[in-house]
N, C-alpha and C positions, 0 to 999 in steps of 0.2 A: 504493498500500499504505500509506503514512503518513498519507493521508487515511479508509483503511477501519478501521483498528483503532479511533479516537477515537469515529468515527461507530458503528461497533458497540459501544463501550463507553456512548456516551449511550442508545442503545435501551437497554441492559440495566439502565441505571440508570432510566432514564424507565420501563419495565414495573414495577421496582419501586417505585418510589414513587407511582405510580397506585393499587397495591394498600394502600399504607400507610392504616392507619385513625388518624384524626387526631381526637383526644377534647379537643381544646382549642378555645374559641370565639374566634375571631378577629374577629367582628362587634362594630361599635360601636353597632350598634342596642341599645337598651335591653331592646326585648321579646324578642329574640334572645337576650339574654345571660341574661334571666330564665327562657326556655324551656329553655336550655342546663344553668343551674342546678336547674331542677325536674327535668330527666330524669339529672341526679346524673353528668355528665359523659360521657354516652351517645354514641355515635357519631351526627352528624347523619342519616347515611346510611344508617341501619337503619332510619329512615321513608321519607326522601326519597332520589331518584335524583340519581346525579351528574349535575350541569346542569341540573336539571328549574325552571323557574321557576313559583316557587310563588306570585309576585304578578307574574304577566305583564300585557299587554296584556288586557283583554276581563275581568279578574277585579277585582270590587268592593272596594275597598280599604277603605271604610267600617267601623265597629266592630262593629255590626248584621250586615253580611256577612261578617266574619271568623267571628263568634261562631257564626253558621249554618253556614257551611261547616265550622268544627271537629267541629259534631255530627253532619253530613253525610255527611262523608267517610270511607272505611272506614279510611285510613292514621291518622287522628286519633285513632280508637277507643280505642286502647290508654292512652292518656293522658286524654283526655276523652271520657268516657262522655256519651251523648246522654241529655238531661234527660228526665224523666218529662212534662213539657209540650210539649217539641218533637216527640215520637211519641206525641202523644195524636191518636188518630184515626187513625193510620196502623197497616196491618197489621205485626203482627212477622216481620223477615226471618229 
């Protein structure tokens, strides 16, 4: 019984912490800090799923690929509108 109560308390606290919306940028990456400031402190998880690998294996990390991704992925459209030249020749969706 003595072990059950602390375990139950930890489960309750953990589920509460999971739902907490953090609006503070904890990154040391200057690009992420700039994006956080540009979004005026919005929660990162409004756009990104928790645990999502944004720059994982197989995703090109060069500047041109990042710019193309930002203009082609639906998740980025709210802040990064596709440029007219990027959509030239492509049918409107």
